[in-house]
N, C-alpha and C positions, 0 to 999 in steps of 0.2 A: 462451794463449787464442787461438782461431782468429779471423781477421779476414775479413769479407766486404766486397768492394768492388763497388758497384753505382751505378746512376744516383741512388739516394737518399743516397749518401755512403759513408763508411767506418764499419763497425760491428764492434765486438768482440762475439763471441757465445760462450756457454758451450761447452766441448768436448762432442762428441756421439759420440765413437768413430769408426766408419767412416761416411763420407759427410757430408752437411750436414743433419743432423736438428735442426730448430729448433722452439722453442715457437711457437705462433701469433703471439705478440707480437713475437718476434724475426724471424719470417718477414715480418710486416708492416713492421717497421722496415727490413729489408734489401731487400724487393721492392716495397713500396707496395701489396701485395695483402692483403686482409683475409679471414680465414676466417669464413664464414657457413654456415648450414645448407645452402644451395644450392651451396656450393663456395667457391672463391677469387674474391673480388670486388674490383674497382677501379672506383669511382664506380658507374655503372649496369651495367657489364659484369661478368658472372659466368661462371666456367669451372668445370665439375664437377671435383672432385678425386678421381681414382681411388683406391680403397682401397689399392692398392699403393704409393701415395705417402704413406701414414700409417703410423706405428709408435707405437701408443698415442696419446698426446696430441701427439706430435711430427710435424712435416711434413718430408718430404724436399724441402727447398727447391731443391736442384740438379735433382732429377727434375722438379719442377713447372716450373722455369724452362725446362728443355729441352722439356717438354710444350707450352709456349707458342711453341716454335720459336726460342728464344734460345740463344746460346752460353754455355757454362759452362767455366771453366778453373780448375785448382787445382794447387798444388805437390804433390809426392809425399807429404809428411807430412800434407797436409790442413789446414795451418795458415793458408793464404791461399787464398781463393776469390774468383773474379771472375765476377759475373753480368753478362754482356755485353748490349749493346743489340741488339735483333733487326733483321733486314734492313729491315723496313718503316720503323722509326724512323731507321735509318742513311740510307736513301734519301731520306727527308724532309729530314734535316739537310743532305745533299749538295745537294739541289735548291735549298736556300736560299743556298748558297755562303757560309755563315758557319760557321766552325769551332766545334765544340761546346766548352763550357767544360771545362777540366780543371785539375788542380793537381799540381805537381811540385816537389820540393825542389831547391834549388841545392846547390853543393858544401859550403856551410856549414850546410845543413839548413833554411834559411829556405824556407817554402812560397810559391810564386808561382802565381797563377791567371791563366789567359788573360783572364778577364773584367776583371782589374785594368788591362789595357792597351787596353780598348775605346776606339775613336776614335783610336788611335795606330797607326802602321805597325809591324807585327810580322813578323819573318822566322822561320818555323818550319821546322826541318829534323829529319829522323829518320834513324836508323841501326839496322840490325839485323845480327846476326852470321850469319844464315843466308842 
């Protein structure tokens, strides 16, 4: 079963074949945007949903996310999808000088969240092979 990682959490979604075709309910869970007659809406903001981003009742969530100017990444098999935070939100987070909350497992599989350590000194380091 494919997994979508986004600001709203980690969501298991039904397989959709090629791409990230989700029901309106799964799209809302994964993105925080709701399908309405006027398009995809979040609070008072609505964005028209082009017909090319619909296949029957399903929404191409990856295409919609890119349409908003946000990054999308996935593995070759289409089993894991990441709906990244857009540049505006990243810039706001950086301006606040506070690291965004995230969760990662330790070597024993126990999940640790950065927010669990608020108020304490934390040393963060990253590494990448490229």
